[in-house]
C-alpha positions in Angstrom: -89.6 122.1 85.2 -90.5 122.3 81.5 -88.2 124.5 79.5 -89.4 127.9 79.2 -90.3 128.7 75.1 -87.9 130.5 73.1 -91.0 133.2 72.3 -91.8 133.9 75.9 -88.2 134.7 76.8 -88.0 137.2 73.6 -91.0 138.9 74.6 -89.5 138.8 78.2 -86.0 140.5 77.0 -87.6 143.0 74.5 -90.8 144.2 77.3 -88.2 144.8 79.9 -87.3 148.3 78.8 -90.9 149.0 77.9 -92.0 148.0 81.7 -88.9 150.5 83.0 -90.1 153.2 80.9 -93.7 153.1 81.8 -93.3 152.7 85.5 -90.5 155.8 85.6 -93.3 157.7 83.9 -95.9 157.0 86.3 -94.3 156.0 89.9 -92.9 159.5 90.4 -96.6 160.7 90.9 -96.9 159.6 94.1 -93.1 160.0 95.1 -92.9 163.5 94.2 -94.4 164.9 97.2 -92.1 162.8 99.3 -89.0 163.6 97.2 -89.8 167.4 97.6 -89.8 166.8 101.2 -86.9 164.5 102.0 -84.2 166.6 99.4 -85.7 170.2 100.1 -86.8 171.1 96.5 -88.9 173.6 95.0 -92.2 173.0 93.3 -90.0 174.1 90.0 -87.2 171.6 90.8 -89.9 168.9 91.5 -91.3 169.6 88.1 -87.9 169.5 86.5 -87.4 166.0 88.1 -90.8 164.9 86.9 -90.5 166.4 83.5 -86.8 166.0 82.8 -87.1 162.6 82.0 -90.1 163.2 79.4 -87.9 166.0 77.8 -84.9 164.4 77.1 -87.4 160.9 76.2 -89.3 163.2 73.7 -86.5 165.1 72.3 -84.4 162.3 71.4 -86.9 159.8 70.6 -86.7 160.5 66.7 -82.8 160.7 66.5 -82.3 157.5 68.3 -84.8 155.6 65.9 -82.7 156.9 63.3 -79.5 156.0 64.5 -81.0 152.2 65.2 -81.1 152.2 61.8 -77.9 153.3 60.8 -75.8 151.3 63.7 -78.4 148.4 64.3 -81.4 148.1 66.8 -80.1 145.5 69.3 -76.7 147.5 69.9 -78.8 150.9 70.4 -81.2 148.6 72.7 -78.5 147.6 74.8 -77.0 151.2 75.0 -80.4 152.4 76.2 -80.8 150.0 78.9 -76.8 150.4 80.1 -77.5 154.0 80.4 -81.1 153.5 81.9 -79.6 151.5 84.6 -76.7 153.7 85.8 -79.0 156.6 85.6 -81.4 154.9 88.0 -78.5 154.0 90.4 -77.9 157.9 90.2 -80.9 158.5 90.9 -81.6 156.2 93.8 -78.3 157.7 95.5 -78.8 161.4 94.6 -78.0 163.4 97.9 -79.6 166.6 96.7 -82.7 167.6 94.0 -79.9 168.9 91.5 -78.0 165.1 90.7 -81.7 163.6 90.7 -82.6 166.2 88.0 -80.0 165.1 85.9 -80.0 161.5 86.6 -83.6 161.6 85.3 -82.7 163.3 82.2 -80.1 161.0 81.6 -82.8 158.3 82.1 -85.0 159.9 79.7 -81.9 159.7 76.9 -81.7 155.8 78.0 -85.4 155.3 77.2 -85.3 157.2 74.0 -82.8 154.6 73.1 -84.3 151.7 73.9 -87.8 152.3 73.1 -87.9 152.3 69.4 -85.3 149.7 69.1 -87.2 147.5 71.1 -90.1 147.5 68.8 -88.3 147.0 65.8 -86.3 144.0 67.2 -89.8 142.5 68.3 -91.0 142.6 64.8 -87.8 141.0 63.7 -87.8 138.5 66.1 -91.4 137.3 65.1 -91.5 137.1 61.3 -94.5 135.1 61.0 -97.4 137.7 60.7 -99.8 135.4 62.5 -97.6 134.8 65.5 -96.5 138.5 65.5 -100.4 139.6 65.9 -100.1 137.4 69.1 -97.3 138.6 70.4 -98.2 142.3 69.8 -101.3 141.5 71.9 -99.2 140.2 74.6 -96.9 143.1 74.2 -99.8 145.5 74.8 -101.1 143.9 77.9 -97.8 143.7 79.5 -97.4 147.6 78.7 -100.7 148.7 79.6 -100.7 146.4 82.8 -97.3 148.3 84.0 -98.6 151.8 83.0 -101.8 151.0 85.0 -100.2 149.2 88.2 -97.4 152.2 88.1 -98.6 154.8 90.5 -99.7 152.0 92.7 -96.5 150.2 92.9 -94.9 153.6 93.0 -96.7 154.2 96.4 -96.1 150.8 97.9 -92.5 151.0 97.4 -92.2 154.6 98.8 -94.3 153.7 101.8 -92.3 150.4 102.5 -88.6 151.0 101.2 -88.3 154.9 100.8 -88.3 157.1 97.5 -84.7 155.4 96.1 -86.6 151.9 95.7 -88.6 153.4 92.6 -85.3 153.7 90.8 -83.3 150.7 92.2 -86.2 148.2 91.0 -85.0 149.1 87.4 -81.4 147.6 88.1 -82.5 143.5 88.4 -85.3 144.3 85.5 -82.5 146.1 83.2 -80.0 143.4 84.1 -82.2 140.7 83.0 -83.5 142.3 79.9 -80.0 142.7 78.9 -79.0 139.3 79.6 -81.9 137.9 77.8 -81.5 140.3 75.1 -77.9 139.1 74.6 -79.0 134.9 74.4 -82.0 135.5 72.6 -82.1 138.2 70.4 -80.3 138.2 67.1 -77.5 141.1 66.2 -79.0 143.4 63.7 -76.9 145.3 60.9 -77.4 148.8 60.4 -77.7 150.7 57.3 -76.0 153.8 56.0 -78.6 156.5 55.8 -77.5 159.8 57.3 -79.0 161.2 60.6 -80.6 164.6 60.4 -78.1 165.7 63.1 -79.0 169.8 62.6 -82.7 168.9 62.7 -82.5 167.1 65.7 -80.4 169.7 67.7 -83.3 172.4 66.9 -85.9 170.1 68.1 -83.8 169.3 71.5 -83.1 173.1 71.9 -86.7 174.2 71.3 -88.3 171.8 73.8 -85.9 172.6 76.4 -86.3 176.2 76.0 -89.9 175.9 76.3 -89.8 173.4 79.3 -87.6 176.0 80.8 -89.9 178.9 80.3 -93.2 176.8 81.5 -91.6 175.5 84.6 -89.2 178.6 85.5 -91.9 181.1 84.4 -94.0 181.2 87.6 -91.3 181.4 90.1 -89.0 183.9 88.0 -91.7 185.8 86.4 -93.1 185.6 82.7 -91.1 188.9 81.9 -87.9 187.7 83.3 -84.9 188.2 81.0 -84.4 184.0 81.4 -87.7 183.4 80.4 -87.9 185.6 77.4 -84.5 184.6 76.4 -86.2 180.8 76.8 -88.9 182.0 74.4 -86.8 183.6 71.8 -84.6 180.2 71.9 -87.6 178.2 71.3 -89.1 180.4 68.7 -85.6 180.5 67.0 -84.8 176.8 67.0 -88.6 176.6 65.4 -87.9 178.9 62.4 -84.4 177.0 61.6 -85.9 173.6 61.9 -88.8 175.1 59.3 -86.0 176.7 57.1 -83.8 173.3 57.2 -86.3 170.9 56.6 -87.7 172.8 53.4 -84.0 172.6 52.0 -83.1 169.0 52.5 -84.4 165.5 51.7 -82.9 164.2 55.2 -85.7 165.5 57.4 -86.5 165.1 61.0 -90.1 164.2 60.2 -91.9 162.9 56.9 -93.8 166.0 56.7 -95.2 165.7 53.6 -97.8 162.6 55.6 -98.9 165.7 57.5 -100.6 167.0 54.1 -103.1 164.4 54.7 -106.3 165.3 57.2 -106.5 162.2 59.0 -102.6 162.0 59.8 -102.4 165.2 61.0 -105.5 164.8 63.0 -104.3 161.7 64.6 -100.8 163.6 65.4 -102.8 166.2 66.9 -105.1 164.6 69.0 -102.1 162.3 70.2 -100.3 165.3 71.2 -103.6 166.5 73.1 -104.2 163.0 74.8 -100.9 162.9 76.5 -101.0 166.3 77.7 -104.0 166.0 79.2 -103.5 162.4 80.6 -100.3 163.1 82.0 -101.0 166.4 83.2 -103.7 165.1 85.2 -101.5 162.4 86.5 -99.3 164.7 87.7 -102.0 167.0 89.3 -103.9 164.3 91.1 -100.8 162.8 92.7 -100.0 166.2 94.1 -103.2 167.1 95.0 -104.1 164.2 97.2 -101.0 164.3 99.1 -101.1 168.0 100.0 -104.5 168.7 99.8 -105.9 165.5 101.5 -102.6 164.6 103.5 -102.6 161.2 101.7 -99.1 158.7 101.9 -97.9 157.7 99.0 -99.8 154.1 98.9 -103.0 156.0 99.9 -102.1 158.3 96.8 -101.6 155.1 94.4 -104.5 153.8 95.1 -106.8 156.8 95.0 -105.0 157.4 91.4 -105.7 154.1 90.3 -109.1 154.7 88.7 -107.5 157.0 86.2 -105.1 153.9 84.8 -106.6 150.4 85.8 -109.4 150.6 83.4 -106.9 151.0 80.2 -105.9 147.8 79.5 -110.0 146.9 79.7 -110.5 149.6 77.1 -107.7 148.4 75.1 -109.4 144.8 75.1 -112.5 146.6 74.3 -111.7 148.7 71.4 -109.8 145.4 69.7 -113.3 143.8 69.8 -115.2 146.9 68.1 -112.6 148.2 66.0 -113.2 146.0 63.1 -117.2 147.4 63.5 -116.7 150.8 64.0 -114.0 153.5 62.5 -111.6 155.1 64.5 -113.1 158.8 64.1 -116.2 158.2 66.2 -114.5 156.2 68.8 -111.7 159.2 69.2 -114.3 162.2 69.3 -116.8 160.2 71.8 -114.0 159.5 74.0 -112.5 162.5 74.0 -115.5 163.9 75.1 -116.3 161.3 77.8 -112.7 162.7 79.1 -113.3 166.0 78.5 -116.8 166.1 80.5 -115.3 164.1 83.3 -112.1 166.3 83.5 -114.2 169.7 83.5 -116.7 168.0 86.1 -113.6 168.1 88.4 -113.3 172.0 87.9 -115.8 172.1 91.1 -113.4 170.9 93.4 -113.5 171.8 97.0 -112.2 170.7 100.4 -115.4 169.3 101.3 -115.5 167.2 97.8 -116.0 163.5 98.7 -113.6 161.0 97.0 -116.3 159.0 95.4 -116.9 162.0 93.2 -113.0 162.3 92.4 -112.9 158.7 91.6 -115.9 158.7 89.0 -114.3 161.5 87.1 -110.8 159.7 86.8 -112.6 156.3 86.3 -114.4 157.7 83.0 -111.6 159.7 81.6 -109.1 156.6 82.4 -112.0 154.2 80.6 -112.0 157.1 77.7 -108.2 156.9 77.6 -108.1 153.1 77.1 -110.2 153.5 74.0 -108.3 156.8 72.5 -104.6 155.3 72.7 -105.4 152.3 70.3 -107.7 154.1 68.4 -105.6 157.2 67.3 -102.8 154.8 66.7 -105.1 152.9 64.0 -105.7 156.2 62.6 -102.4 157.0 62.2 -101.3 153.3 60.5 -104.3 153.8 58.4 -103.7 157.5 57.0 -100.1 156.6 56.0 -100.5 153.4 54.6 -98.7 150.4 55.4 -95.7 151.6 52.9 -95.2 154.2 55.9 -96.5 152.7 59.0 -93.4 152.3 61.1 -92.6 155.8 60.5 -96.0 157.0 61.2 -96.0 155.2 64.5 -92.3 156.9 65.2 -93.7 159.9 64.5 -97.0 159.7 66.8 -94.9 158.4 69.9 -92.8 161.2 69.4 -95.7 164.1 69.4 -97.5 162.0 72.3 -94.2 162.5 74.2 -94.2 166.3 73.7 -97.6 166.1 74.2 -96.7 164.9 78.0 -94.0 166.9 78.5 -96.0 169.9 77.7 -98.8 168.8 79.7 -96.8 168.1 83.0 -95.1 171.8 82.5 -98.4 173.4 82.0 -100.3 171.8 85.0 -97.1 172.3 86.8 -97.1 176.1 86.0 -100.9 176.5 87.0 -100.3 174.6 90.4 -97.5 176.9 91.1 -99.5 179.9 90.6 -102.8 178.9 92.2 -103.6 180.2 95.8 -103.6 176.8 97.2 -103.6 173.4 96.0 -107.3 172.8 95.5 -107.6 175.9 93.3 -104.6 174.7 91.6 -105.7 171.0 91.3 -109.3 173.0 90.0 -107.8 174.9 87.4 -105.3 172.0 86.3 -108.3 170.0 85.4 -110.0 173.1 83.6 -106.7 173.4 81.3 -106.6 169.1 81.1 -110.9 169.4 80.0 -110.2 171.9 77.4 -107.2 169.9 75.9 -109.6 166.9 76.0 -112.5 168.7 74.3 -110.3 170.3 71.6 -109.4 166.7 71.0 -112.5 165.5 70.3 -113.3 168.4 68.0 -110.1 167.5 65.9 -111.2 163.9 65.9 -114.4 164.7 64.6 -113.3 167.7 62.0 -109.8 165.9 60.6 -110.4 162.1 61.3 -114.3 161.1 61.3 -115.3 163.5 58.4 -112.4 161.9 56.1 -113.1 158.9 56.9 -117.0 159.3 56.1 -115.8 160.9 52.8 -113.6 157.6 51.9 -116.3 155.4 52.7 -119.0 157.7 50.5 -116.5 157.8 47.6 -115.8 154.0 47.8 -119.8 153.3 48.0 -119.9 155.4 44.8 -117.1 154.0 43.6 -119.2 150.4 43.8 -122.1 151.7 42.5 -120.6 153.1 39.8 -118.7 149.8 38.8 -122.4 147.9 39.2 -124.0 150.2 37.3 -121.2 149.8 34.2 -121.8 145.9 34.7 -125.4 146.2 34.1 -124.9 148.7 31.1 -122.8 145.8 29.6 -125.2 143.0 30.1 -124.1 141.9 33.1 -126.6 141.8 36.2 -124.0 142.9 39.5 -123.7 140.5 41.9 -124.5 142.1 44.9 -124.0 138.9 47.4 -121.6 139.2 50.2 -118.1 138.2 48.8 -118.0 135.0 51.3 -121.4 133.8 49.6 -120.3 134.3 46.0 -119.2 131.5 44.1 -115.5 131.1 43.3 
């Protein structure tokens, strides 16, 4: 047997975390109904079990990135993998929904630690730019495939081995990832940069309070004292965060980047995309099981059109990205996903599955273009100097979008008179988010891109005119055709 190349071992070591995080974001969409039945959970408790993971993930992501820079990325990556593994075991052995919710919160904390660290370690492990580009392509394919197949894998495992198996599968993946990391990934040194702990604390409190209001509001009543207190806490946390960020240089986010229209627009569409995508994923998983009696395996297969085309669209975008700007790609893709989602507002008990599959498939194809296009728009807007920071900010905003999207569609499903009506209203909300994303992409990303392109053309013409005025004919041949 030939020896496995070191590069492959490095990719495997650092992809393990992303695979676990991707699977645990999606497999709960098909296991939720079974977990709710077996553990006797209320709908709000089920929503906490799904969204609690996203809550701590989103709330701690930026803090974890700063921690990796302070104490070393490999150390933080290993901490995250260990916490995630312990939390997965606790989730699998959970005797009740309360323990499961606690384990999911801990899982999210572990994922927040290893996600930013893994990408930093990957960049460091492959210093050659050309090799790193190839590795990132393989990396993206692994992540996209694990997310695309997550619901189906979850359905197979729940049907064959029971719901605890979706958490137990993390143990061998995590152990293998930690062993390979220890053997093949070099230790990294940290720095002395301070952590913006008060600012991150305000973010955590604000997100937790908003989640509580959205998840518990339908059950307790929107004017119930605990819900109003949560809204007040979220508002106070936002005010304190803004006040602190204005007075300090050690900020949670690089707010000056948001002064640029394209950067602000890319982050806005990132938030809306994740809110819409994961809101629809949460809705459809429950709808096909409760309204149509699908088994977890059937649900995983019926959700497949929403996820299976994403890797294909990622590849398609990579092929056209050199010829088409990100702005129009985003605007058109959001519009397609919005139209497909709004078509499902007409859901009824007699709606055939093929109509659902076509709408989900169109949304999935569009989503596969949106994800890399908004990343490209963000990095291009921030420039190479701020590329890493921009990527971290976008990922944090996307996770917050997932959190709000799941909680919001959960609130709609909780108050609707039935599962079909709830799904229809949820897709109305999802479609509205997609359409808003299309408008923002056109206004804040495409139009500034076009103005920059026009300005660049004008500058080139001005330079050519100046050259002509100086008695030198401008060379209008393509660069590659000009003599050296």
